[in-house]
C-alpha positions as CSV (number, residue, x, y, z in Angstrom):
1,M,-7.5,38.8,28.2
2,M,-10.5,40.4,27.0
3,S,-8.6,42.4,24.3
4,M,-7.2,39.4,23.0
5,I,-10.9,37.9,23.0
6,A,-11.6,41.2,21.1
7,D,-8.8,40.8,18.6
8,Y,-10.0,37.5,17.6
9,D,-13.6,38.4,17.3
10,S,-12.2,41.4,15.0
11,L,-10.0,38.9,12.9
12,F,-13.0,36.3,12.8
13,E,-15.2,39.1,11.5
14,K,-12.8,39.9,8.7
15,L,-12.4,36.3,7.8
16,R,-16.3,36.4,7.2
17,S,-15.8,39.6,4.7
18,D,-16.8,39.4,1.3
19,S,-13.5,41.1,0.3
20,P,-10.4,38.6,-0.5
21,I,-8.2,41.4,0.5
22,V,-9.8,42.0,4.1
23,Q,-9.7,38.1,4.3
24,R,-6.2,37.7,3.6
25,V,-5.3,40.4,6.3
26,A,-6.9,38.5,8.8
27,I,-5.4,35.2,7.7
28,A,-1.9,36.9,7.8
29,E,-2.4,37.8,11.4
30,L,-3.8,34.3,12.4
31,S,-1.0,32.6,10.9
32,R,1.2,33.9,13.6
33,Q,-1.2,32.6,16.4
34,F,-1.5,28.9,15.9
35,N,-4.6,28.8,18.0
36,P,-7.2,26.1,18.0
37,Q,-9.7,28.7,18.5
38,C,-9.1,29.6,14.7
39,V,-9.9,26.2,13.3
40,E,-13.6,26.6,12.7
41,P,-13.5,30.2,11.2
42,L,-10.6,29.3,9.0
43,T,-12.4,26.1,7.8
44,Q,-15.4,28.1,6.9
45,V,-13.1,30.3,4.7
46,V,-11.8,27.0,2.7
47,R,-15.6,26.0,2.5
48,T,-16.8,29.6,1.0
49,G,-14.1,31.7,0.1
50,S,-12.3,31.8,-3.1
51,R,-9.6,29.1,-3.9
52,G,-6.6,31.3,-3.2
53,V,-7.9,32.8,-0.1
54,G,-9.1,29.0,0.8
55,V,-5.5,27.8,0.4
56,E,-4.1,30.5,2.6
57,A,-6.5,29.6,5.4
58,A,-5.7,25.9,5.0
59,R,-2.0,26.5,5.3
60,V,-2.6,28.1,8.6
61,L,-4.8,25.2,9.4
62,A,-1.8,22.7,8.8
63,K,0.6,24.8,10.9
64,I,-2.1,24.4,13.6
65,G,-2.1,20.8,13.1
66,E,-4.0,18.1,14.9
67,P,-6.6,20.3,16.2
68,S,-7.6,21.0,12.6
69,V,-7.9,17.4,11.4
70,S,-11.6,16.9,12.5
71,S,-12.7,20.1,10.7
72,L,-10.6,19.2,7.5
73,I,-12.2,15.8,7.3
74,Q,-15.7,17.3,7.4
75,L,-14.7,19.1,4.5
76,L,-14.1,15.8,2.3
77,S,-17.8,15.4,2.3
78,E,-18.5,18.5,0.5
79,D,-20.0,18.7,-2.9
80,N,-17.2,20.8,-4.2
81,H,-14.1,19.1,-5.7
82,G,-12.2,22.2,-5.0
83,V,-12.9,22.3,-1.3
84,W,-12.2,18.7,-0.8
85,A,-8.9,18.9,-2.8
86,V,-7.7,21.7,-0.4
87,A,-8.9,19.8,2.6
88,S,-7.1,16.5,1.5
89,A,-3.7,18.6,0.5
90,T,-3.9,20.0,4.1
91,L,-4.4,16.6,5.7
92,L,-1.5,15.3,4.0
93,M,0.7,18.2,5.4
94,I,-0.4,17.5,8.9
95,G,0.8,14.0,8.1
96,A,1.0,11.0,10.8
97,K,-1.1,13.0,13.3
98,A,-4.1,13.1,10.9
99,V,-3.9,9.4,10.7
100,P,-6.3,8.5,13.6
101,G,-9.2,10.7,12.2
102,L,-8.8,9.8,8.6
103,M,-9.1,6.0,9.7
104,E,-12.3,6.8,11.5
105,A,-13.4,8.7,8.3
106,A,-12.7,5.5,6.2
107,R,-15.3,3.6,8.1
108,S,-18.0,5.9,7.3
109,R,-20.8,5.1,5.3
110,N,-20.4,8.0,3.0
111,H,-18.6,6.5,0.2
112,Q,-17.1,9.8,-0.8
113,L,-15.6,10.3,2.5
114,Q,-14.3,7.1,2.7
115,T,-12.6,7.0,-0.6
116,L,-11.0,10.5,-0.2
117,A,-9.8,9.4,3.5
118,I,-8.4,6.1,2.1
119,A,-6.6,8.2,-0.6
120,V,-4.9,10.5,2.0
121,L,-4.0,7.6,4.1
122,G,-2.2,6.1,1.4
123,Q,-0.3,9.4,0.6
124,I,0.9,9.5,4.0
125,G,2.1,6.1,3.9
126,D,1.3,5.2,7.3
127,S,1.5,1.3,8.1
128,R,-1.3,1.7,10.9
129,S,-4.1,1.8,8.3
130,V,-3.0,-1.5,6.2
131,A,-5.5,-3.8,8.2
132,L,-8.4,-1.2,7.2
133,L,-7.2,-0.9,3.5
134,I,-7.2,-4.7,3.0
135,L,-11.0,-4.7,4.4
136,A,-11.8,-1.9,2.0
137,L,-10.5,-3.9,-0.8
138,H,-13.6,-6.4,-0.1
139,S,-16.0,-3.4,-0.6
140,E,-18.5,-3.4,-3.7
141,E,-17.6,-0.1,-4.5
142,S,-15.1,0.0,-7.3
143,A,-13.8,3.5,-6.6
144,L,-13.1,2.5,-3.0
145,Q,-11.6,-0.8,-3.9
146,T,-9.3,1.2,-6.5
147,A,-8.5,3.9,-3.6
148,A,-7.4,1.0,-1.1
149,A,-5.5,-0.7,-3.9
150,V,-3.5,2.5,-4.5
151,A,-3.0,3.3,-1.0
152,L,-1.6,-0.3,-0.4
153,V,0.9,0.2,-3.2
154,R,1.9,3.5,-1.5
155,I,2.5,2.0,1.6
156,G,4.7,-0.7,0.1
157,K,6.4,-3.3,2.1
158,P,4.2,-3.3,5.3
159,S,1.5,-4.1,3.0
160,V,3.0,-7.4,1.7
161,E,2.3,-10.0,4.3
162,P,-1.1,-9.0,4.8
163,L,-1.9,-9.3,1.1
164,L,-0.4,-12.7,1.1
165,E,-3.0,-13.5,3.6
166,V,-5.7,-12.2,1.1
167,M,-3.9,-14.3,-1.5
168,A,-4.8,-17.5,0.5
169,G,-8.6,-16.7,0.0
170,F,-9.4,-18.8,-2.8
171,D,-13.1,-18.5,-1.9
172,K,-12.8,-14.8,-3.2
173,P,-10.9,-15.0,-6.6
174,N,-11.6,-11.3,-7.2
175,I,-10.0,-10.0,-4.0
176,R,-7.2,-12.6,-4.4
177,R,-6.5,-11.3,-8.2
178,A,-6.5,-7.6,-6.6
179,A,-4.0,-8.9,-4.1
180,I,-1.9,-10.2,-6.8
181,E,-1.8,-6.9,-8.8
182,I,-1.0,-4.9,-5.8
183,L,1.8,-6.9,-4.9
184,K,3.4,-6.7,-8.4
185,Q,2.8,-3.0,-8.3
186,I,4.5,-3.1,-4.7
187,G,7.3,-4.8,-6.7
188,E,10.9,-4.4,-5.3
189,D,9.8,-3.4,-1.8
190,A,7.8,-6.8,-1.7
191,I,11.0,-8.8,-2.4
192,D,12.4,-9.0,1.3
193,P,9.2,-9.9,2.9
194,L,8.5,-12.3,0.2
195,I,11.6,-14.1,0.7
196,H,11.1,-14.3,4.4
197,A,8.0,-15.8,3.8
198,L,9.7,-18.7,2.0
199,Y,11.4,-19.7,5.2
200,E,8.9,-18.8,7.9
201,S,5.4,-19.5,6.3
202,S,2.8,-22.7,5.7
203,D,3.4,-24.5,2.5
204,L,0.5,-22.4,0.8
205,E,2.0,-19.3,1.8
206,R,5.4,-20.7,0.9
207,N,4.2,-21.4,-2.6
208,Q,2.5,-18.2,-3.1
209,A,5.5,-16.1,-2.0
210,A,7.9,-18.0,-4.5
211,W,5.1,-17.6,-7.4
212,M,4.8,-14.0,-6.4
213,L,8.8,-13.4,-6.7
214,G,8.5,-15.0,-10.1
215,E,5.8,-12.5,-11.2
216,I,7.8,-9.6,-9.9
217,G,10.9,-10.7,-11.8
218,G,13.9,-8.5,-12.1
219,S,16.2,-8.9,-8.8
220,A,13.4,-11.3,-7.4
221,V,14.7,-13.8,-9.9
222,E,18.2,-13.7,-8.6
223,R,17.0,-14.0,-5.0
224,L,15.0,-17.2,-6.1
225,I,18.1,-18.8,-7.7
226,N,20.0,-18.1,-4.6
227,A,17.4,-19.8,-2.7
228,L,17.8,-22.8,-4.4
229,Y,20.8,-23.4,-2.2
230,S,18.9,-23.0,1.1
231,N,19.6,-25.6,3.7
232,D,15.9,-26.0,3.9
233,S,14.7,-28.7,1.5
234,Q,11.2,-27.4,1.3
235,V,12.5,-24.0,0.1
236,R,14.3,-25.6,-2.4
237,Y,11.8,-27.8,-3.8
238,T,9.1,-24.8,-3.8
239,V,11.7,-22.3,-5.5
240,A,12.6,-25.0,-8.3
241,L,8.7,-25.2,-9.1
242,A,8.5,-21.5,-9.3
243,L,11.3,-21.0,-11.7
244,G,9.9,-23.6,-13.9
245,Q,6.7,-22.1,-13.7
246,M,8.1,-18.5,-14.8
247,K,10.1,-20.4,-17.4
248,S,13.5,-18.6,-16.0
249,K,16.3,-19.8,-18.5
250,A,18.7,-17.9,-16.2
251,A,18.1,-20.7,-13.6
252,V,18.8,-23.3,-15.9
253,P,22.5,-24.0,-14.7
254,D,21.3,-23.9,-11.2
255,L,18.4,-26.3,-11.8
256,I,20.6,-28.8,-13.3
257,K,22.7,-28.8,-10.5
258,R,19.4,-29.5,-8.3
259,L,19.1,-32.7,-10.1
260,E,21.3,-34.3,-7.8
261,D,19.4,-33.2,-4.9
262,I,17.6,-36.2,-3.7
263,S,16.1,-34.7,-0.5
264,Y,12.7,-35.6,0.3
265,V,10.3,-32.7,1.3
266,G,8.5,-33.8,4.3
267,A,6.4,-37.1,4.1
268,S,5.2,-36.4,0.9
269,G,7.7,-38.6,-1.0
270,K,8.6,-35.7,-3.4
271,R,12.2,-35.0,-3.8
272,V,13.9,-31.6,-4.9
273,C,15.3,-33.4,-7.8
274,D,12.0,-33.9,-9.3
275,A,11.0,-30.3,-8.9
276,A,14.0,-29.4,-10.5
277,A,13.5,-31.9,-13.5
278,D,10.0,-30.5,-13.9
279,A,11.3,-27.0,-13.9
280,L,13.7,-27.6,-16.5
281,Q,11.2,-29.6,-18.5
282,R,9.0,-26.3,-18.4
283,I,11.7,-24.1,-19.5
284,G,12.3,-26.3,-22.5
285,T,15.6,-25.1,-23.8
286,E,18.1,-27.5,-25.6
287,Q,20.2,-27.3,-22.4
288,S,17.5,-27.9,-19.9
289,L,15.8,-30.9,-22.0
290,N,19.1,-32.7,-22.6
291,A,19.7,-32.4,-18.9
292,V,16.5,-33.9,-17.7
293,H,16.8,-36.8,-20.5
294,K,20.3,-37.7,-19.1
295,W,19.1,-37.4,-15.4
296,S,15.9,-39.8,-16.2
297,R,18.1,-42.4,-17.6
298,S,20.5,-42.4,-14.9
């Protein structure tokens, strides 16, 4: 046991050498150990050594894994782009096991640490961080807001429902606009959760989901048109309005069919056919206007 300690002492002394060659020899030996004792000496090499040697030390820290996380996170506060870039890449290599520590760092009052931790969380793509990232959108620091937005886009589908809740906050228009843009960027991965929201949410959330599907476009339009044939009259009504707002010419034949749908929506006195007529009026093609004219006279 004493010889093992002496070996580590010798290797750690080599890590402190001014010679990159000597440091590399020590790093090569430590790369076969995976011992948490090596974390602090290797972290110091990342902090003070040349970039090449620092990268080699970081690879060993990545192999050691979770015991390295705390020390690597400390490096994110360094006033040295090269150091925190290497630390960020190493935390990304560690992946899911780094998430709890990164989430704690994202709550720091150090804006650089917060921003970098959030950026790595987004690259890892772990859904555990979504609620924290939503909170970061409310920050007054633009860099932090941007990092959180990018992270939510990277995480994708698990971000959609929390972002819909943010969209319901009409008292915070800036945050609401940010949520809309993030959902647009998530794009195709947001379609299934948004379709689900059409059927399971409140009227406000249903309206928002339908509108966002229209904003995403692409295959979402086809899914909206299919929803015109839902068994739920509220869904048919909401979808018809959304297709009108987006002026979808592709929806015209199906909206014309809905002019025959006299189902009432709750106790509002509104009918699905009224929403279809409004949509066709908005779309404004010759076919849609003629259909509305004929319907209104019947």
